[in-house]
N, C-alpha and C positions, 0 to 999 in steps of 0.2 A: 303436807298441806294440800288442799284441793287445787284443781286447775282453776286459777282465778281469771275472771274476765275483767277487762277494763271498761267501765261505763263512762261514756262521755254524754253529758246531758245539758239541756238548757230549759229552764222553767219560763212560763209566760202566762199571761192572763187571757183565757179564751174569750172570744166575743160571741155574740148570738149567731153569727154565721160561720163559725170555725168548722163545724162538722160538714156543712155544705161545701166549704172551700176544700176540705180534705177529699171529699167525694169527687169534686171537679178535677183535682190533681191526680186522681186514680187511686186514692186511698181506699183500703178495705177495712170495714169494721169487723175485727176478729171476734170480740165478745164484750158483753157488759156483765160486770160482776160486782158484788158487794162483799167487803171483807173488813175484819178488825185488825189493826196494827197496835202492838204494845211495845213500847220502848223502855230500855233498861239502862241504868247508869248508877254511879255511886252518889251519895248525898252531895258531894262536891262537884258532880257532873264532870268527873275526870275524863271520861271517854269523849263526850261531846266537845269539851274545851280543847281536846287534842284532835278534833275532827274525825272521830270514830263514832259509828252509829250502830248500836246493837238493837235489832228488832226481831220480834216474833210475830209472824203473820199467821192468823188463824187458818188452819188447813194447809199451810205451806211450810212451816218450820222456821228455823232461825236463819238470820242473815247478819253479817257484820260488814259494813261498808268502811273501807279504809282510804285515807287520802291518797290520791294519785300523784303524778309528777308535779312538782312545784312549777309555777310560772305559766300555767294554762290561762289563756286570755279570758278575762271575764267578759260577758256574764256567763260563760260556759264553765262547767265543772267536770272534773274527772275523778272517778273513784274506782277502786278495786273491790270487787264483791267476793266475799267468802261465804259459802253456804254449807260446806261440810263441817260438822260439829267439831271434830278433832282440830281442824285448822282454826276455827273460831276460838276455841278454848286456848290454844297455844298463843294466838295473837292477843287475846285478852290478858293473859298472864304477862306477856311481854310489855304491853302498854301500861298495865297497872303495876308493874314491878313486882309481880308475885312469883313464887316458885311454881314450877310445873305441877299441875294437879292431877296427873294420871290420865286415864282413858275415859273418864266419865263424860257425859253429854253436857250441853250448856246449862240445862236446868240444874244439874248437880253442882255446878260451880258458882251459881249466883250468890248463895249465902257466903261461902268461903271468900269470894272476891268482894263482898260488900255491895253487890248490885241489887237494885230494887226497881220496881216499875215506876217510871216518872211520867208516862203519858199513855193513854189508850183511847182510840177513837175509831169510828166506822167510816169507811169511804165507799162511795159508789163510783165505779170507774167504767168509762168507755175506752176500750183499747183498740187502737188503729195501727195498721202497718202500711207503709208507703215507700215505693221506689221512685226516686225523683224522675221527672220527665226527661227522656233522652238518655237515661242511665242504662247500663248493661242489664239485661233481664236476670242474669245470674248474680247480680250484686245484692249483698245483704240489705234488706229493707230497713228503713228507719222506723222506730216505734214512736207513736204519739199517744200519750195517755191523758185523758180529760177527766179530772177527779173533782168530786164534790164531797166534802167532809160533813159529818153529821152536826158540826157546829157552824155550818153555813159558809164555809170558805171554799171557793172554786179556783183551781189552778191547773194548768196544763204543763206537760213536759215532753220535749222532743229528745229522743235518746238513740244513741248508736252504741252497740256492743262490739268491742274489738278484742283480739287476743294478744296483740303486741303493741308496744309503745310507738313503733314506727307507723302504725296505722292511725294514730290519734289525729295528726294534722288533717288528713283527708276526711276523717269523721267530723271534725270541727267545721270544715268547709261545707259539708253536706247539711249540717245543722244550721249554719248561717243562711244557706240558700233557702231551705224550707222556711225558716223564720221570716225571711224577706217575703216569700210568696204568701205567707199567712198575714203579712202586715204587722208583724211584731216590731215595736220600736227597738232600735239598735241597742240602747242602753237599759232596756227594761229588765229588772232583776227582782221579780216578786219572790217573797219568802216561801219556803216549803210549808206544808201543812203543819208539821211538827212545831215549827217556830211560831206560827200563828196560835196554835193550841197553847204553847207555853206562855206566850205574851198575854193571852186572854185569861187563862185559868191558873197559871203558876208564875205570876209576874216576878217573884223573887228569883226563881230559877232562870227566867229569861234574862233578867238583869245580870245574873251571875255569868251567863254566856256572853253577854255584851262586854263585860269587863275582861273576858278572856280573848277579845279580838281587838284589832287596831282601831284607833279613832276613825269613824266614818265607815267602817266595815262591819256589816251585820252578818251574823252566822246564817247560812242558807239552810242548813240541815240536810237531810236526805229524804228520799222517797224512792220507792220503786221495787221491782223484783223482776 
């Protein structure tokens, strides 16, 4: 299985001055890009209901996001990212209770595993990186993605990538600090683009996901690369 990174993230709703705030804090605009994401699942949404998110990003390949350590304080989320196709296939087989399917790539196992495309949309992204004021210059920067989907939904994400679980608490604290600097309400938990897409265009699938979560808890979905 590939060397998995742990992704710690928090979503927020950007304001009209968010990019200016990032600049004032020393943030650097790395790039602006447009891409299409396609998500795959079984007809019963077996992956999403178990908090696994299989995505193919145009030009970047496949990614499977797996739930991280339980108990991470909301509104933050923690995921393990798999990007090597053999590791993704092995994890899919385990989650779906299927026998190992050999050395084929992800596309080759979609049919045998009963996976189909359930969502596809285009995103325009402004990708920023930022080291918090006063931090060590060698410290790994936070990433801030500001996304606008082609169906009119805009959402931001603050993300830290770490290699070990022991690094997660420090990453959470950095995310909290930057959220506060950007004026993000403490309990703000906007949904991911995928969830809004399903709610608008596949309401039956969205309701299926809601039934798979506890009362009052909405699925956040994933996003990112």
